[in-house]
Backbone atoms as SQL, in Angstrom:
CREATE TABLE atoms (id INTEGER PRIMARY KEY, chain TEXT, resi INTEGER, resn TEXT, atom TEXT, x REAL, y REAL, z REAL);
INSERT INTO atoms VALUES
  (1, 'A', 1, 'MET', 'N', -117.068, -51.004, 134.139),
  (2, 'A', 1, 'MET', 'CA', -116.964, -51.897, 133.007),
  (3, 'A', 1, 'MET', 'C', -115.798, -52.860, 133.229),
  (4, 'A', 2, 'LYS', 'N', -116.044, -54.087, 132.806),
  (5, 'A', 2, 'LYS', 'CA', -115.025, -55.123, 132.949),
  (6, 'A', 2, 'LYS', 'C', -114.856, -55.827, 131.598),
  (7, 'A', 3, 'LEU', 'N', -113.615, -55.965, 131.151),
  (8, 'A', 3, 'LEU', 'CA', -113.342, -56.662, 129.906),
  (9, 'A', 3, 'LEU', 'C', -113.652, -58.141, 130.087),
  (10, 'A', 4, 'VAL', 'N', -114.522, -58.692, 129.220),
  (11, 'A', 4, 'VAL', 'CA', -114.858, -60.111, 129.302),
  (12, 'A', 4, 'VAL', 'C', -114.491, -60.885, 128.039),
  (13, 'A', 5, 'PHE', 'N', -114.447, -60.192, 126.887),
  (14, 'A', 5, 'PHE', 'CA', -114.110, -60.843, 125.624),
  (15, 'A', 5, 'PHE', 'C', -113.189, -59.956, 124.801),
  (16, 'A', 6, 'LEU', 'N', -112.308, -60.589, 124.040),
  (17, 'A', 6, 'LEU', 'CA', -111.642, -59.935, 122.922),
  (18, 'A', 6, 'LEU', 'C', -112.426, -60.386, 121.705),
  (19, 'A', 7, 'TYR', 'N', -112.857, -59.450, 120.893),
  (20, 'A', 7, 'TYR', 'CA', -113.708, -59.752, 119.747),
  (21, 'A', 7, 'TYR', 'C', -112.911, -59.623, 118.457),
  (22, 'A', 8, 'HIS', 'N', -112.950, -60.670, 117.636),
  (23, 'A', 8, 'HIS', 'CA', -112.295, -60.651, 116.335),
  (24, 'A', 8, 'HIS', 'C', -113.303, -61.057, 115.271),
  (25, 'A', 9, 'PRO', 'N', -113.701, -60.120, 114.403),
  (26, 'A', 9, 'PRO', 'CA', -114.532, -60.526, 113.268),
  (27, 'A', 9, 'PRO', 'C', -113.665, -61.320, 112.293),
  (28, 'A', 10, 'VAL', 'N', -114.221, -62.395, 111.752),
  (29, 'A', 10, 'VAL', 'CA', -113.463, -63.244, 110.829),
  (30, 'A', 10, 'VAL', 'C', -114.226, -63.411, 109.523),
  (31, 'A', 11, 'LYS', 'N', -113.485, -63.660, 108.452),
  (32, 'A', 11, 'LYS', 'CA', -114.102, -63.837, 107.134),
  (33, 'A', 11, 'LYS', 'C', -114.661, -65.237, 106.951),
  (34, 'A', 12, 'ASP', 'N', -113.978, -66.232, 107.508),
  (35, 'A', 12, 'ASP', 'CA', -114.395, -67.622, 107.353),
  (36, 'A', 12, 'ASP', 'C', -114.301, -68.297, 108.723),
  (37, 'A', 13, 'LEU', 'N', -115.452, -68.563, 109.317),
  (38, 'A', 13, 'LEU', 'CA', -115.472, -69.099, 110.676),
  (39, 'A', 13, 'LEU', 'C', -114.788, -70.463, 110.755),
  (40, 'A', 14, 'LYS', 'N', -115.068, -71.325, 109.818),
  (41, 'A', 14, 'LYS', 'CA', -114.492, -72.671, 109.846),
  (42, 'A', 14, 'LYS', 'C', -112.956, -72.621, 109.788),
  (43, 'A', 15, 'GLU', 'N', -112.410, -71.829, 108.872),
  (44, 'A', 15, 'GLU', 'CA', -110.952, -71.686, 108.792),
  (45, 'A', 15, 'GLU', 'C', -110.376, -71.080, 110.064),
  (46, 'A', 16, 'SER', 'N', -111.083, -70.113, 110.622),
  (47, 'A', 16, 'SER', 'CA', -110.602, -69.447, 111.833),
  (48, 'A', 16, 'SER', 'C', -110.626, -70.379, 113.032),
  (49, 'A', 17, 'ILE', 'N', -111.649, -71.214, 113.141),
  (50, 'A', 17, 'ILE', 'CA', -111.700, -72.201, 114.225),
  (51, 'A', 17, 'ILE', 'C', -110.488, -73.115, 114.138),
  (52, 'A', 18, 'THR', 'N', -110.194, -73.575, 112.943),
  (53, 'A', 18, 'THR', 'CA', -109.021, -74.431, 112.747),
  (54, 'A', 18, 'THR', 'C', -107.748, -73.711, 113.167),
  (55, 'A', 19, 'PHE', 'N', -107.602, -72.450, 112.779),
  (56, 'A', 19, 'PHE', 'CA', -106.411, -71.679, 113.133),
  (57, 'A', 19, 'PHE', 'C', -106.261, -71.560, 114.649),
  (58, 'A', 20, 'TYR', 'N', -107.303, -71.096, 115.330),
  (59, 'A', 20, 'TYR', 'CA', -107.183, -70.859, 116.773),
  (60, 'A', 20, 'TYR', 'C', -107.068, -72.154, 117.567),
  (61, 'A', 21, 'ARG', 'N', -107.758, -73.201, 117.126),
  (62, 'A', 21, 'ARG', 'CA', -107.720, -74.462, 117.862),
  (63, 'A', 21, 'ARG', 'C', -106.482, -75.288, 117.509),
  (64, 'A', 22, 'GLU', 'N', -106.248, -75.496, 116.217),
  (65, 'A', 22, 'GLU', 'CA', -105.173, -76.399, 115.785),
  (66, 'A', 22, 'GLU', 'C', -103.795, -75.734, 115.808),
  (67, 'A', 23, 'ILE', 'N', -103.701, -74.511, 115.328),
  (68, 'A', 23, 'ILE', 'CA', -102.397, -73.840, 115.234),
  (69, 'A', 23, 'ILE', 'C', -101.993, -73.219, 116.571),
  (70, 'A', 24, 'LEU', 'N', -102.906, -72.501, 117.197),
  (71, 'A', 24, 'LEU', 'CA', -102.572, -71.828, 118.459),
  (72, 'A', 24, 'LEU', 'C', -102.864, -72.670, 119.693),
  (73, 'A', 25, 'GLY', 'N', -103.660, -73.709, 119.542),
  (74, 'A', 25, 'GLY', 'CA', -103.929, -74.603, 120.667),
  (75, 'A', 25, 'GLY', 'C', -104.946, -74.091, 121.668),
  (76, 'A', 26, 'PHE', 'N', -105.773, -73.126, 121.274),
  (77, 'A', 26, 'PHE', 'CA', -106.793, -72.609, 122.187),
  (78, 'A', 26, 'PHE', 'C', -107.927, -73.624, 122.320),
  (79, 'A', 27, 'GLU', 'N', -108.442, -73.749, 123.523),
  (80, 'A', 27, 'GLU', 'CA', -109.551, -74.656, 123.801),
  (81, 'A', 27, 'GLU', 'C', -110.876, -73.929, 123.576),
  (82, 'A', 28, 'GLU', 'N', -111.784, -74.575, 122.864),
  (83, 'A', 28, 'GLU', 'CA', -113.087, -73.975, 122.613),
  (84, 'A', 28, 'GLU', 'C', -113.881, -73.904, 123.920),
  (85, 'A', 29, 'ALA', 'N', -114.472, -72.740, 124.196),
  (86, 'A', 29, 'ALA', 'CA', -115.262, -72.531, 125.413),
  (87, 'A', 29, 'ALA', 'C', -116.749, -72.770, 125.157),
  (88, 'A', 30, 'TRP', 'N', -117.260, -72.225, 124.058),
  (89, 'A', 30, 'TRP', 'CA', -118.667, -72.391, 123.695),
  (90, 'A', 30, 'TRP', 'C', -118.916, -71.910, 122.273),
  (91, 'A', 31, 'ARG', 'N', -120.093, -72.241, 121.744),
  (92, 'A', 31, 'ARG', 'CA', -120.548, -71.791, 120.421),
  (93, 'A', 31, 'ARG', 'C', -121.947, -71.233, 120.548),
  (94, 'A', 32, 'GLU', 'N', -122.226, -70.290, 119.675),
  (95, 'A', 32, 'GLU', 'CA', -123.583, -69.742, 119.562),
  (96, 'A', 32, 'GLU', 'C', -123.975, -69.858, 118.097),
  (97, 'A', 33, 'GLY', 'N', -124.759, -70.854, 117.766),
  (98, 'A', 33, 'GLY', 'CA', -125.195, -71.057, 116.397),
  (99, 'A', 33, 'GLY', 'C', -124.034, -71.344, 115.461),
  (100, 'A', 34, 'ASP', 'N', -124.187, -70.904, 114.215),
  (101, 'A', 34, 'ASP', 'CA', -123.175, -71.135, 113.191),
  (102, 'A', 34, 'ASP', 'C', -122.304, -69.913, 112.933),
  (103, 'A', 35, 'LYS', 'N', -122.383, -68.900, 113.790),
  (104, 'A', 35, 'LYS', 'CA', -121.671, -67.650, 113.526),
  (105, 'A', 35, 'LYS', 'C', -120.641, -67.274, 114.578),
  (106, 'A', 36, 'THR', 'N', -120.749, -67.819, 115.791),
  (107, 'A', 36, 'THR', 'CA', -119.928, -67.340, 116.899),
  (108, 'A', 36, 'THR', 'C', -119.296, -68.497, 117.668),
  (109, 'A', 37, 'VAL', 'N', -118.005, -68.364, 117.952),
  (110, 'A', 37, 'VAL', 'CA', -117.276, -69.337, 118.767),
  (111, 'A', 37, 'VAL', 'C', -116.381, -68.566, 119.732),
  (112, 'A', 38, 'ALA', 'N', -116.316, -69.047, 120.964),
  (113, 'A', 38, 'ALA', 'CA', -115.425, -68.444, 121.961),
  (114, 'A', 38, 'ALA', 'C', -114.364, -69.458, 122.355),
  (115, 'A', 39, 'PHE', 'N', -113.178, -68.940, 122.638),
  (116, 'A', 39, 'PHE', 'CA', -112.047, -69.773, 123.056),
  (117, 'A', 39, 'PHE', 'C', -111.532, -69.291, 124.401),
  (118, 'A', 40, 'ASN', 'N', -111.103, -70.240, 125.220),
  (119, 'A', 40, 'ASN', 'CA', -110.404, -69.903, 126.450),
  (120, 'A', 40, 'ASN', 'C', -109.007, -69.434, 126.086),
  (121, 'A', 41, 'LEU', 'N', -108.570, -68.360, 126.687),
  (122, 'A', 41, 'LEU', 'CA', -107.206, -67.883, 126.503),
  (123, 'A', 41, 'LEU', 'C', -106.362, -68.404, 127.665),
  (124, 'A', 42, 'PRO', 'N', -105.189, -68.914, 127.381),
  (125, 'A', 42, 'PRO', 'CA', -104.352, -69.462, 128.447),
  (126, 'A', 42, 'PRO', 'C', -104.097, -68.437, 129.559),
  (127, 'A', 43, 'ASP', 'N', -104.229, -68.886, 130.790),
  (128, 'A', 43, 'ASP', 'CA', -103.939, -68.076, 131.976),
  (129, 'A', 43, 'ASP', 'C', -104.741, -66.785, 132.040),
  (130, 'A', 44, 'SER', 'N', -105.984, -66.817, 131.559),
  (131, 'A', 44, 'SER', 'CA', -106.811, -65.613, 131.557),
  (132, 'A', 44, 'SER', 'C', -108.282, -65.974, 131.726),
  (133, 'A', 45, 'GLU', 'N', -109.029, -65.112, 132.380),
  (134, 'A', 45, 'GLU', 'CA', -110.479, -65.280, 132.472),
  (135, 'A', 45, 'GLU', 'C', -111.174, -64.716, 131.231),
  (136, 'A', 46, 'ILE', 'N', -110.451, -63.924, 130.462),
  (137, 'A', 46, 'ILE', 'CA', -111.004, -63.305, 129.263),
  (138, 'A', 46, 'ILE', 'C', -111.053, -64.338, 128.147),
  (139, 'A', 47, 'LYS', 'N', -112.147, -64.342, 127.415),
  (140, 'A', 47, 'LYS', 'CA', -112.324, -65.253, 126.289),
  (141, 'A', 47, 'LYS', 'C', -112.073, -64.498, 124.985),
  (142, 'A', 48, 'LEU', 'N', -111.626, -65.238, 123.968),
  (143, 'A', 48, 'LEU', 'CA', -111.536, -64.709, 122.617),
  (144, 'A', 48, 'LEU', 'C', -112.799, -65.144, 121.891),
  (145, 'A', 49, 'MET', 'N', -113.548, -64.185, 121.363),
  (146, 'A', 49, 'MET', 'CA', -114.756, -64.496, 120.622),
  (147, 'A', 49, 'MET', 'C', -114.531, -64.158, 119.159),
  (148, 'A', 50, 'ILE', 'N', -114.750, -65.150, 118.295),
  (149, 'A', 50, 'ILE', 'CA', -114.655, -64.908, 116.862),
  (150, 'A', 50, 'ILE', 'C', -116.051, -65.064, 116.266),
  (151, 'A', 51, 'GLU', 'N', -116.310, -64.253, 115.247),
  (152, 'A', 51, 'GLU', 'CA', -117.646, -64.241, 114.667),
  (153, 'A', 51, 'GLU', 'C', -117.550, -63.792, 113.219),
  (154, 'A', 52, 'ASP', 'N', -118.328, -64.417, 112.354),
  (155, 'A', 52, 'ASP', 'CA', -118.324, -63.977, 110.966),
  (156, 'A', 52, 'ASP', 'C', -119.437, -62.949, 110.751),
  (157, 'A', 53, 'ASP', 'N', -119.317, -61.873, 111.506),
  (158, 'A', 53, 'ASP', 'CA', -120.279, -60.775, 111.477),
  (159, 'A', 53, 'ASP', 'C', -119.507, -59.482, 111.736),
  (160, 'A', 54, 'GLU', 'N', -120.138, -58.358, 111.465),
  (161, 'A', 54, 'GLU', 'CA', -119.531, -57.044, 111.729),
  (162, 'A', 54, 'GLU', 'C', -118.161, -56.897, 111.054),
  (163, 'A', 55, 'GLN', 'N', -118.056, -57.389, 109.824),
  (164, 'A', 55, 'GLN', 'CA', -116.805, -57.320, 109.080),
  (165, 'A', 55, 'GLN', 'C', -116.314, -55.886, 108.890),
  (166, 'A', 56, 'GLU', 'N', -117.232, -54.956, 108.859),
  (167, 'A', 56, 'GLU', 'CA', -116.851, -53.559, 108.635),
  (168, 'A', 56, 'GLU', 'C', -116.217, -52.917, 109.871),
  (169, 'A', 57, 'LEU', 'N', -116.324, -53.575, 111.016),
  (170, 'A', 57, 'LEU', 'CA', -115.760, -53.037, 112.255),
  (171, 'A', 57, 'LEU', 'C', -114.488, -53.786, 112.616),
  (172, 'A', 58, 'SER', 'N', -113.596, -53.106, 113.312),
  (173, 'A', 58, 'SER', 'CA', -112.333, -53.726, 113.706),
  (174, 'A', 58, 'SER', 'C', -112.495, -54.571, 114.965),
  (175, 'A', 59, 'ALA', 'N', -111.464, -55.327, 115.253),
  (176, 'A', 59, 'ALA', 'CA', -111.418, -56.115, 116.480),
  (177, 'A', 59, 'ALA', 'C', -111.373, -55.176, 117.684),
  (178, 'A', 60, 'GLY', 'N', -111.727, -55.699, 118.837),
  (179, 'A', 60, 'GLY', 'CA', -111.685, -54.889, 120.048),
  (180, 'A', 60, 'GLY', 'C', -112.238, -55.645, 121.237),
  (181, 'A', 61, 'GLY', 'N', -112.393, -54.943, 122.334),
  (182, 'A', 61, 'GLY', 'CA', -112.898, -55.560, 123.548),
  (183, 'A', 61, 'GLY', 'C', -114.409, -55.511, 123.637),
  (184, 'A', 62, 'ILE', 'N', -114.943, -56.454, 124.393),
  (185, 'A', 62, 'ILE', 'CA', -116.359, -56.424, 124.773),
  (186, 'A', 62, 'ILE', 'C', -116.375, -56.298, 126.286),
  (187, 'A', 63, 'PHE', 'N', -117.032, -55.263, 126.758),
  (188, 'A', 63, 'PHE', 'CA', -117.025, -54.933, 128.173),
  (189, 'A', 63, 'PHE', 'C', -118.376, -55.236, 128.809),
  (190, 'A', 64, 'LEU', 'N', -118.336, -55.853, 129.969),
  (191, 'A', 64, 'LEU', 'CA', -119.537, -56.171, 130.729),
  (192, 'A', 64, 'LEU', 'C', -119.990, -54.938, 131.500),
  (193, 'A', 65, 'VAL', 'N', -121.277, -54.615, 131.370),
  (194, 'A', 65, 'VAL', 'CA', -121.897, -53.552, 132.159),
  (195, 'A', 65, 'VAL', 'C', -123.114, -54.155, 132.857),
  (196, 'A', 66, 'ASP', 'N', -123.594, -53.488, 133.897),
  (197, 'A', 66, 'ASP', 'CA', -124.764, -53.999, 134.609),
  (198, 'A', 66, 'ASP', 'C', -125.992, -54.038, 133.708),
  (199, 'A', 67, 'SER', 'N', -126.168, -52.984, 132.919),
  (200, 'A', 67, 'SER', 'CA', -127.323, -52.894, 132.032),
  (201, 'A', 67, 'SER', 'C', -126.943, -52.116, 130.777),
  (202, 'A', 68, 'VAL', 'N', -127.003, -52.775, 129.637),
  (203, 'A', 68, 'VAL', 'CA', -126.738, -52.091, 128.370),
  (204, 'A', 68, 'VAL', 'C', -127.767, -50.986, 128.155),
  (205, 'A', 69, 'ASP', 'N', -129.014, -51.257, 128.488),
  (206, 'A', 69, 'ASP', 'CA', -130.063, -50.258, 128.286),
  (207, 'A', 69, 'ASP', 'C', -129.846, -49.016, 129.142),
  (208, 'A', 70, 'GLU', 'N', -129.446, -49.201, 130.384),
  (209, 'A', 70, 'GLU', 'CA', -129.165, -48.057, 131.259),
  (210, 'A', 70, 'GLU', 'C', -127.954, -47.273, 130.761),
  (211, 'A', 71, 'PHE', 'N', -126.900, -47.997, 130.355),
  (212, 'A', 71, 'PHE', 'CA', -125.709, -47.349, 129.811),
  (213, 'A', 71, 'PHE', 'C', -126.096, -46.523, 128.584),
  (214, 'A', 72, 'TYR', 'N', -126.828, -47.118, 127.674),
  (215, 'A', 72, 'TYR', 'CA', -127.265, -46.431, 126.454),
  (216, 'A', 72, 'TYR', 'C', -128.096, -45.192, 126.804),
  (217, 'A', 73, 'LYS', 'N', -129.032, -45.364, 127.696),
  (218, 'A', 73, 'LYS', 'CA', -129.915, -44.253, 128.084),
  (219, 'A', 73, 'LYS', 'C', -129.110, -43.087, 128.660),
  (220, 'A', 74, 'SER', 'N', -128.090, -43.397, 129.468),
  (221, 'A', 74, 'SER', 'CA', -127.317, -42.328, 130.108),
  (222, 'A', 74, 'SER', 'C', -126.251, -41.713, 129.200),
  (223, 'A', 75, 'LYS', 'N', -125.876, -42.409, 128.116),
  (224, 'A', 75, 'LYS', 'CA', -124.777, -41.942, 127.267),
  (225, 'A', 75, 'LYS', 'C', -125.175, -41.636, 125.823),
  (226, 'A', 76, 'LYS', 'N', -126.420, -41.880, 125.441),
  (227, 'A', 76, 'LYS', 'CA', -126.802, -41.745, 124.028),
  (228, 'A', 76, 'LYS', 'C', -126.649, -40.330, 123.486),
  (229, 'A', 77, 'ASP', 'N', -126.668, -39.331, 124.342),
  (230, 'A', 77, 'ASP', 'CA', -126.511, -37.951, 123.884),
  (231, 'A', 77, 'ASP', 'C', -125.049, -37.508, 123.822),
  (232, 'A', 78, 'THR', 'N', -124.149, -38.297, 124.422),
  (233, 'A', 78, 'THR', 'CA', -122.731, -37.907, 124.436),
  (234, 'A', 78, 'THR', 'C', -121.826, -38.857, 123.643),
  (235, 'A', 79, 'LEU', 'N', -122.293, -40.061, 123.363),
  (236, 'A', 79, 'LEU', 'CA', -121.510, -41.034, 122.608),
  (237, 'A', 79, 'LEU', 'C', -122.177, -41.296, 121.258),
  (238, 'A', 80, 'VAL', 'N', -121.378, -41.723, 120.287),
  (239, 'A', 80, 'VAL', 'CA', -121.911, -42.103, 118.984),
  (240, 'A', 80, 'VAL', 'C', -122.071, -43.624, 118.976),
  (241, 'A', 81, 'PHE', 'N', -123.320, -44.078, 118.934),
  (242, 'A', 81, 'PHE', 'CA', -123.598, -45.512, 118.929),
  (243, 'A', 81, 'PHE', 'C', -123.653, -46.025, 117.498),
  (244, 'A', 82, 'LEU', 'N', -122.889, -47.078, 117.242),
  (245, 'A', 82, 'LEU', 'CA', -122.889, -47.733, 115.942),
  (246, 'A', 82, 'LEU', 'C', -123.985, -48.793, 115.876),
  (247, 'A', 83, 'LYS', 'N', -124.329, -49.342, 117.028),
  (248, 'A', 83, 'LYS', 'CA', -125.417, -50.308, 117.139),
  (249, 'A', 83, 'LYS', 'C', -126.136, -50.035, 118.455),
  (250, 'A', 84, 'GLU', 'N', -127.410, -49.725, 118.360),
  (251, 'A', 84, 'GLU', 'CA', -128.210, -49.517, 119.559),
  (252, 'A', 84, 'GLU', 'C', -128.459, -50.868, 120.229),
  (253, 'A', 85, 'PRO', 'N', -128.892, -50.874, 121.488),
  (254, 'A', 85, 'PRO', 'CA', -129.073, -52.134, 122.208),
  (255, 'A', 85, 'PRO', 'C', -129.975, -53.124, 121.466),
  (256, 'A', 86, 'VAL', 'N', -129.488, -54.363, 121.428),
  (257, 'A', 86, 'VAL', 'CA', -130.228, -55.476, 120.815),
  (258, 'A', 86, 'VAL', 'C', -130.164, -56.678, 121.746),
  (259, 'A', 87, 'ASP', 'N', -131.131, -57.574, 121.578),
  (260, 'A', 87, 'ASP', 'CA', -131.128, -58.827, 122.324),
  (261, 'A', 87, 'ASP', 'C', -130.113, -59.790, 121.744),
  (262, 'A', 88, 'ILE', 'N', -129.409, -60.482, 122.624),
  (263, 'A', 88, 'ILE', 'CA', -128.540, -61.594, 122.262),
  (264, 'A', 88, 'ILE', 'C', -128.817, -62.685, 123.300),
  (265, 'A', 89, 'PRO', 'N', -128.388, -63.917, 123.061),
  (266, 'A', 89, 'PRO', 'CA', -128.760, -64.991, 123.989),
  (267, 'A', 89, 'PRO', 'C', -128.501, -64.723, 125.478),
  (268, 'A', 90, 'PRO', 'N', -127.344, -64.175, 125.899),
  (269, 'A', 90, 'PRO', 'CA', -127.198, -63.983, 127.342),
  (270, 'A', 90, 'PRO', 'C', -127.803, -62.689, 127.887),
  (271, 'A', 91, 'GLY', 'N', -128.192, -61.738, 127.021),
  (272, 'A', 91, 'GLY', 'CA', -128.712, -60.462, 127.529),
  (273, 'A', 91, 'GLY', 'C', -128.882, -59.433, 126.441),
  (274, 'A', 92, 'ARG', 'N', -128.156, -58.305, 126.594),
  (275, 'A', 92, 'ARG', 'CA', -128.257, -57.195, 125.644),
  (276, 'A', 92, 'ARG', 'C', -126.857, -56.806, 125.198),
  (277, 'A', 93, 'TYR', 'N', -126.778, -56.134, 124.029),
  (278, 'A', 93, 'TYR', 'CA', -125.504, -55.833, 123.385),
  (279, 'A', 93, 'TYR', 'C', -125.646, -54.521, 122.628),
  (280, 'A', 94, 'ALA', 'N', -124.591, -53.707, 122.625),
  (281, 'A', 94, 'ALA', 'CA', -124.565, -52.458, 121.861),
  (282, 'A', 94, 'ALA', 'C', -123.116, -52.123, 121.523),
  (283, 'A', 95, 'ILE', 'N', -122.941, -51.221, 120.556),
  (284, 'A', 95, 'ILE', 'CA', -121.600, -50.785, 120.152),
  (285, 'A', 95, 'ILE', 'C', -121.593, -49.271, 120.022),
  (286, 'A', 96, 'TYR', 'N', -120.586, -48.636, 120.601),
  (287, 'A', 96, 'TYR', 'CA', -120.354, -47.212, 120.394),
  (288, 'A', 96, 'TYR', 'C', -118.904, -47.034, 119.982),
  (289, 'A', 97, 'LYS', 'N', -118.529, -45.831, 119.603),
  (290, 'A', 97, 'LYS', 'CA', -117.142, -45.632, 119.176),
  (291, 'A', 97, 'LYS', 'C', -116.464, -44.573, 120.030),
  (292, 'A', 98, 'ASP', 'N', -115.136, -44.713, 120.111),
  (293, 'A', 98, 'ASP', 'CA', -114.352, -43.723, 120.837),
  (294, 'A', 98, 'ASP', 'C', -114.020, -42.561, 119.895),
  (295, 'A', 99, 'GLU', 'N', -113.250, -41.606, 120.366),
  (296, 'A', 99, 'GLU', 'CA', -112.933, -40.404, 119.585),
  (297, 'A', 99, 'GLU', 'C', -112.105, -40.700, 118.334),
  (298, 'A', 100, 'SER', 'N', -111.446, -41.871, 118.298),
  (299, 'A', 100, 'SER', 'CA', -110.662, -42.247, 117.121),
  (300, 'A', 100, 'SER', 'C', -111.436, -43.150, 116.172),
  (301, 'A', 101, 'GLY', 'N', -112.679, -43.432, 116.505),
  (302, 'A', 101, 'GLY', 'CA', -113.519, -44.265, 115.656),
  (303, 'A', 101, 'GLY', 'C', -113.447, -45.755, 115.959),
  (304, 'A', 102, 'ASN', 'N', -112.736, -46.138, 117.019),
  (305, 'A', 102, 'ASN', 'CA', -112.647, -47.546, 117.399),
  (306, 'A', 102, 'ASN', 'C', -113.953, -48.016, 118.021),
  (307, 'A', 103, 'PRO', 'N', -114.439, -49.192, 117.626),
  (308, 'A', 103, 'PRO', 'CA', -115.678, -49.688, 118.231),
  (309, 'A', 103, 'PRO', 'C', -115.437, -50.210, 119.640),
  (310, 'A', 104, 'LEU', 'N', -116.316, -49.841, 120.542),
  (311, 'A', 104, 'LEU', 'CA', -116.323, -50.353, 121.911),
  (312, 'A', 104, 'LEU', 'C', -117.656, -51.066, 122.091),
  (313, 'A', 105, 'ARG', 'N', -117.577, -52.328, 122.419),
  (314, 'A', 105, 'ARG', 'CA', -118.773, -53.152, 122.548),
  (315, 'A', 105, 'ARG', 'C', -119.095, -53.338, 124.023),
  (316, 'A', 106, 'ILE', 'N', -120.391, -53.298, 124.325),
  (317, 'A', 106, 'ILE', 'CA', -120.831, -53.552, 125.695),
  (318, 'A', 106, 'ILE', 'C', -121.861, -54.672, 125.674),
  (319, 'A', 107, 'ILE', 'N', -121.888, -55.409, 126.773),
  (320, 'A', 107, 'ILE', 'CA', -122.789, -56.540, 126.901),
  (321, 'A', 107, 'ILE', 'C', -123.277, -56.598, 128.339),
  (322, 'A', 108, 'ASP', 'N', -124.463, -57.139, 128.521),
  (323, 'A', 108, 'ASP', 'CA', -124.896, -57.506, 129.872),
  (324, 'A', 108, 'ASP', 'C', -125.402, -58.942, 129.810),
  (325, 'A', 109, 'PHE', 'N', -125.477, -59.555, 130.965),
  (326, 'A', 109, 'PHE', 'CA', -125.931, -60.939, 131.037),
  (327, 'A', 109, 'PHE', 'C', -127.281, -61.022, 131.740),
  (328, 'A', 110, 'THR', 'N', -128.170, -60.107, 131.428),
  (329, 'A', 110, 'THR', 'CA', -129.451, -59.995, 132.117),
  (330, 'A', 110, 'THR', 'C', -130.375, -61.196, 131.895),
  (331, 'A', 111, 'LYS', 'N', -130.180, -61.926, 130.818),
  (332, 'A', 111, 'LYS', 'CA', -131.023, -63.106, 130.587),
  (333, 'A', 111, 'LYS', 'C', -130.536, -64.324, 131.359),
  (334, 'A', 112, 'GLU', 'N', -129.358, -64.231, 131.927),
  (335, 'A', 112, 'GLU', 'CA', -128.798, -65.354, 132.688),
  (336, 'A', 112, 'GLU', 'C', -129.176, -65.318, 134.151),
  (337, 'A', 113, 'THR', 'N', -129.783, -64.239, 134.610),
  (338, 'A', 113, 'THR', 'CA', -130.123, -64.142, 136.044),
  (339, 'A', 113, 'THR', 'C', -131.535, -64.548, 136.318);
């Protein structure tokens, strides 16, 4: 697994975009519809992704795996999944939690190949 995004759920996307772009000076990397925006982090390959979704879950990392479906299949009996694999524009996405209840998000880019 490789960390590719820091994920921050936000209450108001428009206000948050202003904060990260205008106050912190982060450059926008891309947008996905009206709910998700990613920013380049200075001196890092990791992007900050903000989204007005999953408000009930805390911020955390999104880790790249070869296949979300394979990961889920091999770990579904030992991990507690908060979100089973779903389609997203670049591939597949799922969320499981660690022993302290922190959400760990996984993604693959299978639709980009």
